[in-house]
C-alpha positions in Angstrom: -28.4 -15.0 -9.6 -27.6 -16.8 -12.8 -24.6 -19.2 -13.1 -22.3 -20.3 -16.0 -24.8 -23.1 -17.0 -27.6 -21.0 -17.3 -27.3 -20.7 -21.3 -24.9 -23.5 -23.0 -23.8 -22.5 -26.2 -22.0 -24.8 -29.1 -20.0 -23.0 -31.5 -20.9 -23.1 -35.2 -17.7 -25.3 -35.6 -19.5 -28.0 -33.2 -22.9 -28.1 -35.1 -23.6 -31.6 -36.0 -22.7 -32.5 -39.3 -25.0 -35.8 -39.8 -28.5 -36.9 -39.0 -29.0 -39.8 -36.8 -31.0 -42.8 -37.9 -31.9 -45.0 -34.9 -33.5 -48.0 -36.7 -30.4 -50.2 -37.0 -29.8 -49.9 -33.1 -33.3 -51.1 -32.2 -33.6 -54.8 -30.9 -36.1 -55.3 -33.8 -36.6 -53.5 -37.2 -40.3 -51.5 -37.5 -43.1 -53.3 -39.4 -42.7 -52.3 -43.1 -45.2 -49.6 -45.1 -47.8 -51.5 -47.0 -49.9 -50.7 -50.4 -53.3 -50.1 -49.6 -54.3 -52.2 -52.7 -51.7 -55.0 -53.2 -50.9 -55.0 -48.6 -47.6 -55.7 -49.8 -44.6 -53.7 -48.5 -44.1 -50.2 -50.8 -41.2 -49.8 -52.9 -39.4 -46.7 -54.0 -41.5 -46.1 -57.2 -44.8 -46.3 -55.1 -43.5 -43.3 -53.2 -41.8 -41.7 -56.4 -45.0 -39.5 -57.3 -44.8 -37.6 -53.9 -41.2 -37.6 -52.9 -37.8 -37.0 -54.4 -35.6 -40.2 -54.4 -33.0 -38.6 -51.8 -35.8 -38.5 -49.1 -37.3 -42.0 -50.4 -33.5 -43.5 -49.9 -33.8 -41.8 -46.3 -37.2 -43.2 -45.4 -35.8 -46.5 -45.7 -32.3 -46.2 -45.0 -30.3 -48.7 -42.6 -27.4 -47.0 -42.2 -27.2 -45.1 -38.8 -26.0 -41.7 -40.1 -26.7 -39.6 -43.2 -24.3 -36.5 -43.9 -26.2 -33.2 -43.8 -25.7 -31.5 -47.2 -23.4 -28.1 -46.9 -26.4 -26.2 -48.6 -28.8 -27.5 -45.8 -26.1 -26.6 -43.2 -25.6 -23.0 -44.9 -29.0 -22.2 -44.2 -29.2 -24.0 -40.3 -26.6 -21.7 -39.7 -29.2 -18.7 -39.5 -30.1 -20.2 -36.0 -28.2 -23.3 -35.4 -26.7 -24.4 -32.8 -29.8 -23.6 -30.8 -29.2 -22.7 -27.3 -29.8 -25.1 -24.1 -30.9 -23.4 -21.0 -30.9 -24.5 -17.2 -34.0 -23.2 -16.2 -33.1 -21.8 -12.4 -35.9 -19.5 -12.1 -38.4 -22.4 -12.9 -36.8 -24.8 -10.5 -37.0 -22.0 -7.7 -40.5 -21.0 -8.7 -41.4 -24.9 -8.2 -39.2 -25.5 -4.9 -37.9 -28.4 -6.4 -34.0 -29.7 -5.8 -34.5 -31.3 -9.5 -32.3 -29.6 -12.3 -34.2 -28.9 -15.5 -32.9 -28.0 -18.7 -34.7 -27.0 -22.1 -33.5 -27.1 -25.7 -35.1 -23.8 -27.2 -35.8 -24.3 -30.8 -38.0 -21.0 -30.9 -35.1 -19.2 -32.2 -35.6 -20.4 -36.2 -37.2 -18.2 -38.5 -40.6 -19.9 -38.2 -40.3 -19.7 -34.4 -40.2 -23.5 -34.1 -38.1 -26.8 -34.5 -40.1 -27.1 -37.9 -37.3 -25.7 -40.1 -34.8 -28.5 -38.9 -36.7 -30.3 -41.6 -38.5 -27.9 -43.9 -35.2 -27.0 -45.3 -33.7 -30.3 -46.0 -36.9 -31.3 -47.6 -36.9 -28.2 -50.0 -33.2 -28.8 -50.7 -33.6 -32.1 -52.0 -37.0 -31.5 -53.9 -35.1 -28.2 -55.5 -32.1 -30.6 -56.5 -34.6 -33.2 -58.0 -36.1 -30.6 -60.3 -39.5 -29.9 -58.3 -41.2 -26.6 -58.7 -43.8 -26.8 -55.9 -44.5 -28.2 -52.8 -47.6 -28.8 -50.9 -48.4 -29.4 -47.4 -50.9 -29.6 -44.6 -50.4 -27.8 -41.1 -52.2 -27.9 -38.0 -50.9 -24.7 -35.5 -49.5 -23.3 -38.6 -45.7 -23.7 -37.3 -44.9 -26.4 -40.2 -46.5 -24.2 -42.6 -44.7 -21.3 -41.9 -41.2 -23.2 -41.8 -41.6 -24.8 -45.3 -42.7 -21.5 -46.7 -39.5 -20.3 -45.4 -37.5 -23.4 -46.7 -39.1 -23.0 -50.2 -38.0 -19.4 -50.1 -34.4 -20.4 -49.8 -34.2 -22.6 -53.0 -36.8 -21.0 -55.3 -40.1 -23.1 -54.7 -43.5 -22.2 -54.7 -45.4 -23.3 -51.4 -49.1 -24.1 -51.0 -50.4 -24.9 -47.5 -53.7 -26.5 -46.4 -54.1 -25.4 -42.7 -56.6 -27.2 -40.6 -59.6 -24.9 -40.3 -59.7 -24.7 -36.4 -56.1 -23.5 -36.3 -56.5 -21.0 -39.4 -59.5 -19.3 -37.7 -57.6 -19.3 -34.3 -54.0 -18.3 -35.7 -54.5 -15.8 -38.4 -51.0 -14.5 -38.0 -49.7 -17.7 -38.9 -51.3 -17.2 -42.3 -49.8 -14.1 -42.6 -46.5 -15.3 -41.8 -46.6 -17.9 -44.5 -47.8 -15.2 -47.2 -44.8 -13.1 -46.1 -42.5 -16.2 -46.7 -44.2 -16.3 -50.3 -46.5 -19.4 -49.5 -50.3 -19.8 -50.2 -52.6 -20.6 -47.6 -56.0 -22.5 -47.8 -58.1 -23.3 -44.9 -58.9 -26.8 -44.7 -61.2 -28.4 -45.6 -61.5 -26.3 -48.9 -63.2 -26.1 -52.3 -60.2 -26.4 -54.4 -59.9 -30.2 -53.8 -62.1 -33.0 -54.1 -61.5 -34.0 -50.7 -62.2 -30.9 -49.4 -65.4 -30.5 -51.2 -66.5 -34.1 -50.0 -65.8 -33.1 -46.3 -67.5 -29.9 -46.7 -70.7 -31.5 -48.5 -71.0 -33.9 -45.2 -70.1 -31.0 -42.5 -70.2 -27.4 -44.2 -68.5 -26.2 -40.5 -66.1 -29.1 -40.5 -63.4 -27.6 -38.2 -60.7 -29.8 -40.1 -58.0 -31.9 -39.4 -54.4 -32.8 -40.2 -55.6 -36.0 -41.6 -58.2 -34.0 -44.0 -55.3 -31.3 -44.5 -52.9 -34.3 -45.6 -55.4 -35.6 -48.1 -55.9 -32.3 -50.0 -51.9 -31.5 -50.1 -51.6 -35.0 -51.6 -54.3 -34.7 -53.9 -53.1 -31.5 -55.5 -49.3 -33.1 -55.7 -50.6 -36.2 -57.2 -51.9 -34.4 -60.3 -49.0 -32.2 -61.4 -45.8 -33.3 -62.3 -43.8 -30.3 -61.0 -45.5 -30.9 -57.5 -44.4 -33.1 -54.8 -45.8 -33.0 -51.2 -44.0 -32.4 -48.0 -45.0 -34.0 -44.6 -43.8 -31.9 -41.4 -43.7 -35.2 -39.0 -44.6 -38.8 -38.6 -42.2 -40.4 -41.5 -38.9 -41.7 -40.8 -36.9 -39.1 -43.0 -38.7 -36.2 -41.0 -37.5 -37.9 -37.8 -34.2 -38.2 -39.0 -33.9 -34.3 -39.9 -34.9 -33.6 -36.4 -32.1 -35.6 -34.4 -30.1 -32.3 -34.6 -31.6 -31.3 -31.6 -31.0 -34.1 -29.6 -27.4 -34.4 -30.9 -26.8 -30.7 -29.9 -28.4 -31.4 -26.6 -25.9 -34.4 -25.7 -23.2 -32.2 -26.7 -24.1 -29.1 -24.6 -25.0 -31.3 -21.5 -21.6 -32.9 -21.8 -19.8 -29.3 -21.4 -21.5 -29.3 -17.8 -21.1 -33.0 -17.0 -24.8 -33.2 -17.1 -26.7 -36.5 -17.6 -30.4 -36.5 -18.1 -32.5 -39.0 -15.6 -35.6 -37.8 -17.5 -36.3 -36.6 -20.9 -39.7 -35.2 -21.8 -41.3 -34.3 -25.1 -44.2 -33.5 -26.5 -45.8 -35.6 -29.2 -48.2 -35.2 -32.0 -46.9 -36.7 -35.0 -43.8 -37.3 -33.3 -40.7 -35.2 -34.5 -40.1 -32.7 -32.1 -40.1 -36.0 -29.6 -38.0 -38.1 -31.6 -35.4 -35.3 -32.6 -34.6 -34.9 -28.8 -35.1 -38.2 -27.8 -33.4 -40.7 -30.2 -29.8 -39.5 -29.9 -30.4 -40.0 -25.8 -32.1 -43.6 -26.9 -28.8 -44.4 -28.8 -26.9 -43.6 -25.7 -29.4 -45.7 -23.4 -29.6 -48.9 -25.8 -25.6 -48.4 -25.7 -25.4 -48.7 -21.9 -24.0 -45.2 -21.6 -26.9 -43.7 -19.8 -30.4 -44.9 -18.3 -32.9 -42.1 -19.0 -36.6 -42.5 -18.6 -38.1 -41.1 -21.7 -41.6 -39.9 -21.6 -43.8 -38.7 -24.1 -46.7 -36.5 -23.6 -49.8 -36.1 -25.7 -53.1 -34.1 -25.4 -55.8 -35.9 -23.6 -58.2 -35.0 -26.5 -56.2 -36.8 -29.3 -54.2 -39.7 -27.1 -52.9 -42.0 -29.9 -50.3 -43.6 -27.8 -52.2 -43.8 -24.6 -55.9 -44.9 -25.7 -55.3 -45.6 -29.5 -54.7 -49.0 -31.0 -51.4 -50.1 -32.7 -52.8 -51.3 -36.0 -52.2 -50.4 -40.0 -54.1 -47.2 -40.6 -53.9 -44.7 -43.2 -52.0 -41.5 -42.6 -54.7 -39.2 -44.1 -58.3 -39.2 -44.1 -59.4 -39.8 -47.5 -57.1 -43.2 -47.5 -54.8 -41.7 -50.4 -51.5 -42.8 -48.4 -50.0 -46.3 -47.7 -50.8 -48.0 -44.8 -48.5 -47.5 -41.7 -48.5 -49.4 -38.6 -48.8 -46.8 -35.8 -50.9 -46.3 -32.6 -54.0 -44.5 -34.3 -57.2 -43.2 -33.1 -58.4 -44.1 -36.9 -57.9 -42.3 -39.9 -61.4 -40.0 -39.9 -61.1 -39.4 -36.4 -61.4 -35.6 -36.0 -60.0 -34.3 -32.8 -61.5 -31.3 -30.5 -60.2 -27.9 -31.6 -57.6 -27.5 -28.8 -55.0 -24.7 -28.9 -52.3 -27.1 -29.2 -53.0 -27.5 -33.2 -50.0 -29.2 -34.0 -50.9 -32.3 -31.9 -54.1 -33.0 -33.2 -53.1 -35.8 -35.6 -55.3 -39.2 -35.2 -51.5 -41.2 -35.6 -48.4 -41.7 -34.0 -45.2 -41.6 -36.1 -44.7 -45.5 -37.1 -41.0 -45.5 -35.7 -42.1 -43.8 -32.1 -45.0 -46.4 -32.1 -42.6 -49.3 -32.8 -40.1 -47.8 -30.0 -43.2 -47.5 -27.7 -44.1 -51.1 -28.4 -40.7 -52.1 -27.5 -41.0 -50.8 -24.1 -38.2 -48.2 -24.7 -40.4 -45.1 -24.1 -43.6 -44.4 -22.0 -46.3 -41.8 -22.3 -49.0 -39.9 -21.0 -51.8 -37.7 -21.9 -52.7 -34.0 -20.5 -55.6 -31.6 -20.6 -55.0 -28.3 -22.0 -55.6 -26.3 -18.8 -52.9 -28.3 -17.0 -50.8 -27.8 -19.8 -51.2 -23.9 -20.1 -51.0 -23.4 -16.5 -47.5 -25.0 -16.7 -47.0 -22.7 -19.8 -47.8 -19.6 -17.6 -45.6 -20.5 -14.8 -42.9 -21.1 -17.1 -43.3 -17.7 -18.8 -43.5 -16.0 -15.5 -40.4 -17.7 -14.1 -37.9 -17.8 -17.5 -39.1 -15.0 -19.6 -40.4 -17.1 -22.9 -44.2 -17.7 -23.4 -44.1 -21.3 -25.1 -46.4 -22.4 -27.9 -49.5 -24.7 -26.6 -47.5 -27.6 -28.1 -44.5 -27.6 -25.8 -46.5 -27.0 -22.5 -47.8 -30.5 -22.7 -44.1 -31.3 -22.2 -43.7 -28.7 -19.6 -46.8 -29.8 -17.6 -45.0 -33.2 -17.2 -41.8 -31.7 -16.2 -43.6 -29.8 -13.6 -45.1 -32.5 -12.4 -41.7 -34.4 -12.3 -40.2 -31.6 -10.5 -42.9 -31.4 -8.1 -42.3 -35.6 -7.1 -38.5 -34.6 -6.9 -39.5 -31.9 -4.1 -41.8 -34.3 -2.2 -39.2 -37.1 -2.5 -35.7 -34.8 -2.0 -34.5 -36.9 -5.5 -32.1 -34.2 -7.2 -32.9 -35.9 -10.8 -31.8 -34.1 -13.9 -34.8 -33.3 -16.3 -34.6 -32.4 -20.0 -37.2 -31.3 -22.7 -37.3 -29.5 -25.9 -39.2 -26.1 -25.7 -39.8 -26.7 -29.5 -41.2 -23.3 -29.9 -42.1 -19.8 -28.9 -46.3 -19.0 -28.3 -46.3 -15.3 -29.7 -48.4 -15.9 -32.3 -50.7 -18.2 -29.6 -51.4 -15.3 -27.4 -55.5 -15.6 -28.3 -55.0 -19.0 -26.6 -53.4 -17.7 -23.8 -56.0 -15.1 -23.5 -58.6 -17.7 -23.3 -56.6 -19.5 -20.5 -56.2 -16.6 -18.5 -59.9 -15.2 -18.8 -61.2 -18.5 -17.5 -62.8 -19.4 -20.8 -60.7 -22.5 -21.7 -62.4 -25.9 -21.6 -60.8 -29.5 -21.2 -61.8 -31.9 -23.7 -61.3 -35.7 -22.8 -61.9 -38.3 -25.7 -64.5 -40.8 -24.7 -64.4 -44.5 -25.0 -67.4 -43.9 -27.2 -65.7 -41.8 -29.7 -62.6 -43.9 -29.6 -64.7 -47.3 -30.5 -66.4 -45.1 -33.2 -63.2 -43.9 -34.7 -61.8 -47.2 -35.0 -64.7 -49.0 -37.0 -63.2 -47.7 -40.0 -59.6 -49.1 -39.6 -58.3 -50.7 -42.8 -58.6 -54.5 -42.5 -55.0 -55.9 -42.7 
């Protein structure tokens, strides 16, 4: 039997009107982004060939809040505020005394959290007179979101999708094209970066780093074109904090305070979007949750990478960012959670991790899909492969509560549905899925190419 707190909603009037910037609340500021040639901190003009000035200002702002433009709010209203659910049936299936809540971002037009930043990025670029945006995408959720956002503001959209995911998820390509975007498998022939990779390895499965290089290359060559990034950078994480701000208000409606907050992490946008508003409350002494990032064992930048300056792309075209990295030329195994196959972690999340404000664990994909199936059979939503990582950690915590009798409150973000990821579930259910554990030798080899800073 359901209870009044099974589905917790906010009215449109209660939707947040501003994004939250965690930087001024941190004990120390994050390290600066460096120009790869001079090794000096980059200035606004260094980023101007890729981003409009409004986004550059958000990238470096020290203000705690940024107002959301009305034009962005108007598009957000198509699906926001998103629902927060109490997972009663999952709790019962696990036999746990814990309370599990999940913020469901699969209700967006793209089926994930990605439009939270795609919409403002498209808006600010259109406002600046840009006519086309280029981008990379892993699982295809970001490319789908940006194609949708560009359609709202009359922009063209060109997407480079990691080859492994392009082959695994053909319906993402169709969805991007339906929204008006153009899709290339990456690495691709149209770019110099792509041709170089293909010359070395014609069967390359690609990586987000390679796809970024291709999208940046094209944007840099055309004055009417800018680049848009779906994760990693500060302004992207800023836009995603609408998730956590809504969750705070929703939990307050049922007098719930989380003891554990869990989020999947690839580049970091979903995790930061959920966690940063709660970390603000923790830093202010108003609550004290454990905040846990969960990454794939095959691409464990936080748990096995080094904290160092590195390029955000494979070809070395981006500025140098200090982050937890596996090396910019690292190519992960083609796991099904394509959105988590990035060599580096957001510099801001990496900094927060170095400060000891969050913890991190890595999970293998079979354990994650097992949690995804358990969730689907109890809650009725098939999760995307990415949030199954967070669900695996939630299940682990809930079972720990079953053993200890602790009645903890667990919060996670179900950052997208898996309706276009059913072939991956088919592999798992058919016993064909393999786990990929990153070896020490592979890590050492990837680190050899780190820039000397």
